[in-house]
Structure formats: C-alpha cells, structure tokens
C-alpha positions in Angstrom: 146.6 -64.5 19.3 145.7 -67.8 17.0 141.8 -68.2 16.3 142.0 -72.5 16.1 138.2 -72.3 15.2 137.2 -70.5 18.1 133.4 -70.4 17.9 129.9 -70.4 20.1 127.8 -73.1 19.0 124.1 -73.1 19.9 122.0 -76.1 21.2 119.9 -75.7 18.1 122.6 -76.3 15.7 123.7 -72.4 14.8 127.3 -71.7 15.3 128.9 -68.3 15.0 132.9 -67.5 14.7 134.8 -65.0 16.6 138.7 -64.6 17.9 139.4 -66.2 21.6 140.5 -63.5 24.8 140.6 -63.7 28.1 141.7 -68.2 29.1 139.6 -69.6 25.9 139.2 -73.3 26.6 135.6 -75.5 25.9 133.1 -74.4 28.3 129.3 -74.6 27.8 127.1 -73.2 29.6 123.2 -71.4 29.1 123.1 -68.5 26.5 121.5 -65.7 27.3 121.7 -61.9 26.4 122.1 -58.4 28.1 121.2 -55.1 26.4 123.0 -53.0 29.2 125.2 -50.7 27.5 127.4 -50.4 30.8 128.0 -52.7 33.7 130.4 -55.1 32.4 132.2 -55.7 35.6 129.1 -55.4 37.5 127.5 -58.1 35.2 130.4 -60.5 35.2 130.3 -61.0 39.0 126.6 -61.3 39.8 126.3 -64.6 41.3 123.2 -64.7 38.8 125.0 -65.6 36.3 126.3 -68.8 37.7 126.8 -71.1 34.4 125.6 -68.9 31.6 127.4 -67.7 28.7 127.0 -64.1 28.8 126.7 -62.4 25.3 126.7 -58.3 25.6 124.5 -56.7 23.0 126.2 -53.1 23.0 128.7 -53.1 20.2 132.1 -51.9 22.1 133.3 -54.0 25.3 136.4 -53.3 28.2 136.6 -49.2 27.0 136.8 -48.4 30.1 139.0 -51.2 31.7 138.6 -53.2 35.5 139.4 -52.1 38.6 141.5 -53.2 41.1 140.9 -56.0 43.5 139.9 -54.9 47.6 137.7 -54.8 50.2 135.2 -51.5 51.6 135.1 -50.6 55.0 132.3 -53.6 55.6 134.9 -56.3 54.4 132.7 -56.6 51.2 134.6 -56.5 47.7 134.6 -52.7 46.9 134.1 -52.4 43.0 132.8 -56.5 42.5 128.8 -57.9 43.2 131.0 -60.6 44.1 134.5 -62.3 45.5 135.3 -63.3 41.8 134.0 -63.9 37.9 131.3 -65.6 37.8 130.0 -65.9 33.8 130.9 -69.1 32.3 132.5 -67.3 28.8 131.5 -64.2 28.0 130.5 -63.0 23.6 131.2 -59.8 22.3 131.0 -57.8 18.8 134.4 -55.6 19.7 136.9 -55.6 22.3 139.0 -52.9 23.2 141.9 -54.1 24.4 142.5 -50.4 25.2 141.6 -48.1 28.3 140.9 -45.7 30.0 139.3 -45.2 33.7 140.6 -43.2 36.6 139.9 -46.8 38.3 140.7 -49.3 36.2 143.9 -51.3 36.7 143.9 -54.1 33.8 141.8 -54.6 30.5 138.9 -56.8 30.5 141.1 -59.6 28.3 143.6 -59.6 31.4 141.0 -59.8 34.1 139.4 -62.8 32.0 142.6 -64.8 31.7 143.7 -64.3 35.4 139.6 -65.5 36.3 140.0 -68.6 34.0 136.8 -67.2 32.3 137.0 -67.6 28.0 135.7 -64.7 25.9 134.8 -64.6 22.1 134.6 -61.3 20.1 134.3 -60.7 16.5 131.1 -62.0 16.3 127.5 -60.8 14.8 125.6 -60.5 18.7 122.7 -58.9 16.6 122.5 -62.4 15.2 122.6 -64.1 18.8 120.6 -61.8 20.0 117.5 -62.2 17.7 118.0 -66.1 17.4 117.9 -66.0 21.1 115.0 -63.5 21.3 112.6 -66.1 19.1 113.6 -69.3 20.3 114.9 -68.5 23.4 117.6 -68.8 25.5 119.4 -72.3 25.0 122.3 -74.3 26.0 125.8 -73.6 24.3 129.5 -74.2 24.6 132.4 -72.0 23.6 134.6 -74.1 21.5 137.7 -74.9 19.2 140.2 -77.1 17.6 141.7 -78.0 20.5 138.3 -79.5 22.3 135.2 -79.7 23.0 132.5 -79.7 25.8 128.9 -81.2 26.1 125.8 -78.6 25.9 124.4 -78.4 28.9 121.7 -77.1 31.4 122.7 -75.5 34.3 119.9 -74.6 35.6 119.4 -78.2 36.8 122.5 -78.2 39.1 122.6 -76.7 42.7 123.6 -73.8 41.6 122.8 -71.9 45.1 126.0 -74.1 46.8 128.3 -72.5 44.3 127.7 -69.2 45.0 126.3 -69.2 48.2 129.4 -68.1 51.1 128.5 -71.0 52.8 128.6 -70.2 56.3 126.7 -66.8 58.5 128.8 -63.3 58.4 128.0 -60.6 60.0 128.5 -57.3 58.7 127.9 -53.8 60.6 128.0 -55.5 63.6 125.6 -53.7 66.6 125.3 -51.3 64.2 121.3 -51.2 64.7 118.7 -54.0 64.4 119.7 -57.3 62.8 118.4 -58.1 59.1 118.8 -61.6 58.0 119.8 -61.8 54.3 118.7 -65.2 52.6 122.1 -65.7 50.9 121.7 -68.0 47.4 124.4 -65.6 45.4 123.4 -62.6 47.1 125.2 -59.4 45.5 127.3 -57.4 47.6 125.6 -54.1 46.9 122.2 -55.4 48.3 124.1 -56.2 51.8 125.7 -52.7 51.3 122.6 -51.0 50.7 120.9 -52.5 53.8 124.0 -51.5 56.1 123.9 -48.0 55.3 121.0 -47.6 56.5 121.5 -47.9 60.1 121.1 -52.4 60.1 123.3 -55.1 61.6 123.2 -57.8 58.5 123.6 -61.5 58.9 124.0 -63.1 55.8 122.1 -66.9 55.7 123.1 -69.7 54.0 119.9 -70.6 51.6 119.8 -73.9 53.2 119.5 -72.9 56.9 116.3 -71.2 58.7 116.8 -67.5 58.5 114.6 -66.9 61.1 117.4 -68.7 63.6 119.7 -65.8 64.4 116.1 -64.1 65.2 115.8 -61.5 62.9 114.0 -58.2 63.3 113.7 -58.1 59.4 114.7 -60.6 56.5 115.8 -60.0 53.2 115.6 -62.4 50.2 118.6 -61.5 47.6 119.2 -62.4 44.5 121.0 -66.0 43.3 120.8 -68.3 39.9 118.7 -70.8 38.2 115.2 -71.9 39.1 113.6 -71.1 42.4 112.1 -74.0 42.5 115.7 -75.7 43.1 116.1 -73.8 46.4 112.9 -75.8 49.1 114.5 -75.0 52.3 114.7 -70.9 51.0 111.2 -71.0 50.3 110.6 -72.7 53.9 112.8 -70.0 55.8 110.8 -66.8 54.1 107.6 -69.1 54.5 108.3 -69.1 58.2 109.3 -65.4 58.3 105.5 -64.5 56.7 104.4 -66.4 59.4 106.2 -64.5 62.0 105.5 -61.1 62.6 109.2 -59.5 61.0 109.1 -57.1 57.9 109.9 -59.3 54.7 111.5 -58.2 51.4 112.5 -59.3 48.8 114.3 -58.8 45.5 114.9 -60.9 42.2 115.1 -64.3 43.4 113.8 -63.2 46.1 110.0 -62.3 44.6 109.9 -65.7 43.5 111.1 -67.9 46.6 108.5 -64.8 48.3 106.0 -66.0 45.4 106.3 -69.9 46.2 106.5 -69.5 50.5 102.8 -67.6 49.7 101.6 -70.3 47.4 101.8 -69.6 44.5 103.9 -70.8 41.5 106.7 -69.6 39.2 107.8 -70.2 35.3 110.6 -69.4 32.7 110.9 -66.4 30.6 111.7 -67.4 27.0 114.2 -65.1 27.3 114.6 -63.3 30.2 115.1 -59.7 31.6 119.2 -58.6 31.8 120.0 -54.7 31.1 119.6 -51.8 33.0 117.1 -50.5 30.9 113.5 -52.4 32.0 110.4 -50.3 32.6 108.2 -51.2 35.4 105.3 -49.8 36.0 103.3 -49.3 39.5 100.2 -50.7 39.8 98.2 -48.1 41.0 99.6 -45.0 40.4 101.3 -46.1 37.0 104.2 -44.7 37.1 107.2 -46.4 35.7 110.4 -46.7 37.3 113.6 -47.5 34.7 115.2 -50.5 36.3 118.3 -53.2 36.5 117.2 -56.7 35.9 118.9 -59.9 35.6 116.3 -63.0 35.8 115.2 -65.4 33.5 112.1 -66.8 35.7 108.9 -64.6 37.0 106.1 -65.3 39.4 102.8 -67.0 37.9 100.6 -63.7 38.2 97.0 -65.9 38.9 98.6 -68.0 41.0 98.9 -66.1 43.7 96.0 -66.3 46.6 93.5 -63.4 47.7 95.5 -61.7 50.5 98.6 -60.8 47.5 98.3 -58.5 44.8 100.7 -57.7 42.0 103.0 -54.4 42.4 104.8 -54.0 39.7 104.2 -55.2 36.1 107.0 -55.5 32.7 105.7 -52.9 31.0 107.5 -54.3 27.6 105.7 -58.2 28.3 103.5 -57.8 31.7 105.5 -60.5 33.1 105.4 -59.9 37.3 108.3 -56.9 38.6 106.5 -57.2 42.1 104.0 -58.6 44.7 103.2 -57.4 48.5 100.7 -58.8 51.0 97.8 -56.6 52.2 98.7 -55.8 55.5 102.1 -53.9 54.3 104.8 -55.9 55.7 106.2 -58.2 53.0 107.3 -57.2 49.8 108.9 -58.5 46.9 110.4 -56.6 43.8 111.4 -58.6 40.5 114.3 -55.7 39.8 117.4 -54.2 41.7 117.4 -51.0 43.5 120.5 -51.4 44.8 121.2 -51.2 40.8 124.8 -50.8 39.8 125.9 -48.7 38.1 122.2 -47.3 37.9 119.7 -46.4 37.3 119.3 -46.0 40.7 115.0 -44.9 40.7 114.0 -47.4 43.0 117.1 -46.9 45.6 114.2 -45.4 47.9 112.5 -49.3 48.0 115.6 -49.5 51.0 114.9 -46.5 53.0 110.9 -47.6 52.7 111.9 -50.4 53.9 113.8 -49.8 56.8 111.0 -47.1 57.7 109.3 -50.5 58.3 111.6 -51.8 60.2 112.1 -49.3 62.7 108.3 -48.8 62.5 107.9 -45.8 61.0 105.1 -45.4 58.7 
C-alpha cells in the first residue's frame, strides 16, 4: 500500500510519519497510549476507547492475529469486549502481518479493514508516549495526501449513546437474583463475570432508571468519556445508593458512584491504560496488579464523611476505589474482570456475590 504521506498529527503541531494499514482514511480522535504487552483484541473492542486514537507502546503488535466472530452460551461476543472495533484509529511501532495462534482466523490488518478502522505503523511510539506523558493526551488525527479532517475532542460528544446497547437486555434469565447493570458501553466480560456467579443480569441503558427492573443489586460498568456527561446514570446510581440493595461500580462506575455520593471528578494528564497498574488497598497495604482504561478519577477530598478511599494508585496516588462505611456500596477504578489479565482482583466479584446473597 502506498503511504501518500500517511501520518499522525497532534494538536500541538507534532507529526509522526508512517505506513498505513487497515482501512486507512482521515480520522480524528483523542490520542492516548496503552502500555500492555498483549490484549490488543480486547482493547480495540473496549467501548471505553470510543473516539480515541490508540497508540500501543509494545514494539510488536499483531503476531497472534485475531480470533473468529461468534457468541457464547449467554449470547455475548465470545472473543471480544463488544460487537465491533471501538477505537477511532490504531498506531503501532511494528505491525506483524504474519500471525500464529490456535484461535486466530485473520490478521490484525485484515480485521481493521473489515471494521473500517485506520491504522498506522512504522512510527516511533516511544516518542509519542513521552510527548503525551509530558503534555497530556490531546486531540489528534490520522491523515494522508488524499485528505484531512478537523481536530476533535470526543469527550464533548454523547459517547455513551454511541456504545450503549440501546434497549434493556437480559442474560441468564431466571438463574438467580436479578442484578441490573448500567450500560454506558459495558464490557462483555463484566456481564459474563456476573452471570457466571449465578445471577440474572439485566443490562439497562445509562439514560434509564435501573431501579425500574426491581433489581436485587446494581452494578455500574465502564464506558467512554467524561462521567459528568452521564447525569441520568448518576441519578440512577443515587437512587440505588438510597435503597437497601448492594451497589458495585467498575471503572466509569467508580466515577459515577463518586458523583452520586456528592463528590467530584477530574481528568488525569494522560490516564491509566495498561495491564500493569499497581493498586494499593488502604488499610492492608496489599498491592494488586490491575488492568485499567480510564482518563478520569474521583477527587479524594471531595467525598463526604461516610465514604472512604479503598484503593490508591501506587504510581501517582490517585483514587482507585471507594466504599461506603456500611459496606453495601463500593467501587473500583480498575477492571476485576480483566481480559487477557491479570486476574488478581477477580475475587471482588465473589465478594459482591456474597453480599447480594446476604453472606458475610
């Protein structure tokens, strides 16, 4: 494929030339980086990346290909975190066009072409990462000699509506107590982790009242963008907190819980996106290695007296989890359902299941 001057341009005027792949066409988004060594299939289908141009720092990407489409026994995508590629674009140092894995049926290049997503390879991703760490994530665009596109901040868009299922969906119907899950782009692995513990799962759009389905418990999942763009979800979370049911938040759900409790949030300089973020549990000093993908966090000092910080990030001290003193409501900024891993905090789903069933 001829490059036609393919490049990534940052809003600060920096430009990085490379070779196009996938369905290359001019595309704008917020440029962010992920430091994971593996997991590009999961990352690219994670709705939290909606509107973002993802830069992968690991030097070789695509060597294990992409698995087949298909649904699991719950009717969820078996190998992906949503029903499509969610990123606006992908930037890698070295693309492997050859792949080898027992589950792979196509290359990363082929998959991006099928999904209509542009990619850029042959780029110094270390330089991009250092730039974003110093100046913060910023709008950028993938362009070539055939055209261009204006810079855009996707956090000003209604990203939740772009990734939400749109209508309530039920999984594992009749299997056990009903757990409502706020859907602002919730990952399939979260839904699966709850269902596997013997619950009926009702996926409720973020702009509807989750209490209308009369749940025994509520989980607020992940999603893209600024948590303050989800006022209806905050109200739904507040209604659940004022009830007597257990409430759990994950990623965006942690921020929604913080806002519903009366706190505030802010945007990090470059966010946490990797499978190697250290989360320290307050009180025990235990450090868990966690998978994360978020750009916003809860302001620790904004929480009212009945709320405590549960986890903090060992790198920058930011909030990684909160909990209410009565023990019935808590949330984490990281992903306990993490795919491809690590699974260090998967036990939190068991803890929540015990809480729902009234076991100490």
